[in-house]
ZADO-1210 file (C-alpha; in nm, 4 decimals, padded with zeros to 6 digits):
<atoms>
<atom x="00.0000" y="00.0000" z="00.0000" code="MET" pos="1"/>
<atom x="00.1286" y="00.3418" z="-00.0939" code="ASP" pos="2"/>
<atom x="00.1477" y="00.5699" z="00.2095" code="GLU" pos="3"/>
<atom x="00.1451" y="00.8875" z="00.0043" code="THR" pos="4"/>
<atom x="-00.2128" y="00.8202" z="-00.1041" code="ALA" pos="5"/>
<atom x="-00.3349" y="00.8376" z="00.2551" code="THR" pos="6"/>
<atom x="-00.1101" y="01.1285" z="00.3509" code="GLY" pos="7"/>
<atom x="00.0422" y="00.9440" z="00.6451" code="SER" pos="8"/>
<atom x="00.3920" y="00.9533" z="00.4976" code="ALA" pos="9"/>
<atom x="00.3890" y="01.3299" z="00.4577" code="ASN" pos="10"/>
<atom x="00.1985" y="01.4120" z="00.7756" code="PHE" pos="11"/>
<atom x="00.4836" y="01.5959" z="00.9511" code="PHE" pos="12"/>
<atom x="00.6565" y="01.7345" z="00.6425" code="LEU" pos="13"/>
<atom x="00.3819" y="01.9007" z="00.4415" code="VAL" pos="14"/>
<atom x="00.1608" y="02.1802" z="00.5644" code="ARG" pos="15"/>
<atom x="-00.2044" y="02.1602" z="00.4777" code="PRO" pos="16"/>
<atom x="-00.3247" y="02.4163" z="00.2280" code="ALA" pos="17"/>
<atom x="-00.4705" y="02.7213" z="00.4030" code="LEU" pos="18"/>
<atom x="-00.7821" y="02.8812" z="00.2627" code="PRO" pos="19"/>
<atom x="-00.7229" y="03.2097" z="00.0847" code="ARG" pos="20"/>
<atom x="-00.8067" y="03.5162" z="00.2859" code="ARG" pos="21"/>
<atom x="-01.0487" y="03.7717" z="00.1569" code="ALA" pos="22"/>
<atom x="-00.9445" y="04.1280" z="00.0873" code="ASP" pos="23"/>
<atom x="-00.8745" y="04.2901" z="00.4313" code="PRO" pos="24"/>
<atom x="-01.0395" y="04.6152" z="00.3248" code="ALA" pos="25"/>
<atom x="-01.3706" y="04.4410" z="00.2587" code="SER" pos="26"/>
<atom x="-01.3772" y="04.2490" z="00.5866" code="THR" pos="27"/>
<atom x="-01.3011" y="04.5278" z="00.8357" code="THR" pos="28"/>
<atom x="-01.5788" y="04.7036" z="01.0188" code="ILE" pos="29"/>
<atom x="-01.5513" y="05.0767" z="01.0663" code="GLY" pos="30"/>
<atom x="-01.5217" y="05.2213" z="01.4141" code="ALA" pos="31"/>
<atom x="-01.8514" y="05.3154" z="01.5734" code="MET" pos="32"/>
<atom x="-01.8881" y="05.6842" z="01.6389" code="GLN" pos="33"/>
<atom x="-02.0594" y="05.7788" z="01.9612" code="LEU" pos="34"/>
<atom x="-02.2744" y="06.0910" z="01.9663" code="PRO" pos="35"/>
<atom x="-02.1069" y="06.3914" z="02.1290" code="PRO" pos="36"/>
<atom x="-02.3773" y="06.4107" z="02.3962" code="ARG" pos="37"/>
<atom x="-02.6486" y="06.1729" z="02.5143" code="PRO" pos="38"/>
<atom x="-03.0003" y="06.2536" z="02.3958" code="PRO" pos="39"/>
<atom x="-03.1881" y="06.5192" z="02.5858" code="SER" pos="40"/>
<atom x="-03.4483" y="06.4060" z="02.8375" code="ILE" pos="41"/>
<atom x="-03.7107" y="06.6537" z="02.9512" code="ASP" pos="42"/>
<atom x="-03.6745" y="06.7816" z="03.3072" code="GLN" pos="43"/>
<atom x="-04.0315" y="06.6782" z="03.3891" code="GLY" pos="44"/>
<atom x="-03.9510" y="06.3165" z="03.3011" code="VAL" pos="45"/>
<atom x="-03.6393" y="06.3242" z="03.5166" code="ILE" pos="46"/>
<atom x="-03.8428" y="06.4735" z="03.8029" code="ALA" pos="47"/>
<atom x="-04.1049" y="06.2011" z="03.7647" code="LEU" pos="48"/>
<atom x="-03.8420" y="05.9251" z="03.7772" code="VAL" pos="49"/>
<atom x="-03.6826" y="06.0714" z="04.0906" code="TRP" pos="50"/>
<atom x="-04.0220" y="06.1161" z="04.2572" code="ALA" pos="51"/>
<atom x="-04.1378" y="05.7610" z="04.1804" code="VAL" pos="52"/>
<atom x="-03.8140" y="05.6015" z="04.2987" code="VAL" pos="53"/>
<atom x="-03.7812" y="05.8029" z="04.6186" code="LEU" pos="54"/>
<atom x="-04.1555" y="05.7890" z="04.6952" code="GLY" pos="55"/>
<atom x="-04.1450" y="05.4094" z="04.6661" code="THR" pos="56"/>
<atom x="-03.8373" y="05.4012" z="04.8878" code="TYR" pos="57"/>
<atom x="-04.0137" y="05.6135" z="05.1494" code="ILE" pos="58"/>
<atom x="-04.3281" y="05.3965" z="05.1346" code="TYR" pos="59"/>
<atom x="-04.1444" y="05.0687" z="05.1872" code="PHE" pos="60"/>
<atom x="-03.9156" y="05.2295" z="05.4429" code="GLY" pos="61"/>
<atom x="-04.2137" y="05.3412" z="05.6499" code="LEU" pos="62"/>
<atom x="-04.3668" y="04.9949" z="05.6270" code="LEU" pos="63"/>
<atom x="-04.0347" y="04.8434" z="05.7366" code="ALA" pos="64"/>
<atom x="-04.0190" y="05.0531" z="06.0522" code="VAL" pos="65"/>
<atom x="-04.3747" y="04.9619" z="06.1509" code="GLY" pos="66"/>
<atom x="-04.5910" y="05.2509" z="06.0272" code="ALA" pos="67"/>
<atom x="-04.9433" y="05.1655" z="05.9200" code="SER" pos="68"/>
<atom x="-05.0162" y="05.1288" z="05.5493" code="ALA" pos="69"/>
<atom x="-05.2439" y="05.4362" z="05.5513" code="ALA" pos="70"/>
<atom x="-04.9753" y="05.6549" z="05.7088" code="THR" pos="71"/>
<atom x="-04.7121" y="05.5184" z="05.4728" code="ALA" pos="72"/>
<atom x="-04.9153" y="05.5853" z="05.1586" code="ILE" pos="73"/>
<atom x="-05.0092" y="05.9387" z="05.2658" code="VAL" pos="74"/>
<atom x="-04.6508" y="06.0323" z="05.3523" code="LEU" pos="75"/>
<atom x="-04.5204" y="05.8660" z="05.0346" code="ALA" pos="76"/>
<atom x="-04.7671" y="06.0587" z="04.8151" code="LEU" pos="77"/>
<atom x="-04.6871" y="06.3895" z="04.9864" code="VAL" pos="78"/>
<atom x="-04.3158" y="06.3118" z="04.9457" code="SER" pos="79"/>
<atom x="-04.3750" y="06.2173" z="04.5813" code="PHE" pos="80"/>
<atom x="-04.5369" y="06.5539" z="04.5118" code="ALA" pos="81"/>
<atom x="-04.2694" y="06.7473" z="04.6989" code="GLY" pos="82"/>
<atom x="-03.9820" y="06.5649" z="04.5308" code="ILE" pos="83"/>
<atom x="-04.1366" y="06.6068" z="04.1875" code="TRP" pos="84"/>
<atom x="-04.1868" y="06.9790" z="04.2422" code="LEU" pos="85"/>
<atom x="-03.8381" y="07.0312" z="04.3845" code="LEU" pos="86"/>
<atom x="-03.6610" y="06.8432" z="04.1057" code="VAL" pos="87"/>
<atom x="-03.8818" y="07.0010" z="03.8387" code="ARG" pos="88"/>
<atom x="-03.8096" y="07.3549" z="03.9515" code="LEU" pos="89"/>
<atom x="-03.4555" y="07.3328" z="04.0891" code="ARG" pos="90"/>
<atom x="-03.3056" y="07.0205" z="03.9383" code="GLY" pos="91"/>
<atom x="-03.2057" y="07.1504" z="03.5985" code="GLU" pos="92"/>
<atom x="-02.8392" y="07.2123" z="03.5563" code="GLU" pos="93"/>
<atom x="-02.7820" y="07.5338" z="03.3652" code="THR" pos="94"/>
<atom x="-02.4438" y="07.5881" z="03.2084" code="PRO" pos="95"/>
<atom x="-02.2373" y="07.8733" z="03.3476" code="LEU" pos="96"/>
<atom x="-02.2051" y="08.1794" z="03.1297" code="ARG" pos="97"/>
<atom x="-01.8613" y="08.3026" z="03.0459" code="ARG" pos="98"/>
<atom x="-01.7917" y="08.6566" z="03.1459" code="ARG" pos="99"/>
<atom x="-01.6745" y="08.8784" z="02.8644" code="PRO" pos="100"/>
<atom x="-01.3037" y="08.9513" z="02.8753" code="ASP" pos="101"/>
<atom x="-01.2536" y="09.3134" z="02.9830" code="ARG" pos="102"/>
<atom x="-00.9040" y="09.3826" z="02.8673" code="ARG" pos="103"/>
<atom x="-00.8700" y="09.7425" z="02.7659" code="SER" pos="104"/>
</atoms>
């Protein structure tokens, strides 16, 4: 039996044929560009998120310390309204204005 027909004679001496690679320019993916700033979210939405999260925290916190459910819900709703109003009116971050240069 001829060992070259099975490839066993040349197993350590001959490299297997590698598949041809495609053009590198056609297989690369361009770098993803991130936007310069995240999208704008309205201040009322931000205030609502803060109020819901903190109002829920207050509600379950009051239940955890032994307050009645009626007291907890009333205080949580009052807190919800106060937090929403506070964040809605005072929570927006306004950029600082640059003073004009007064070199004369």
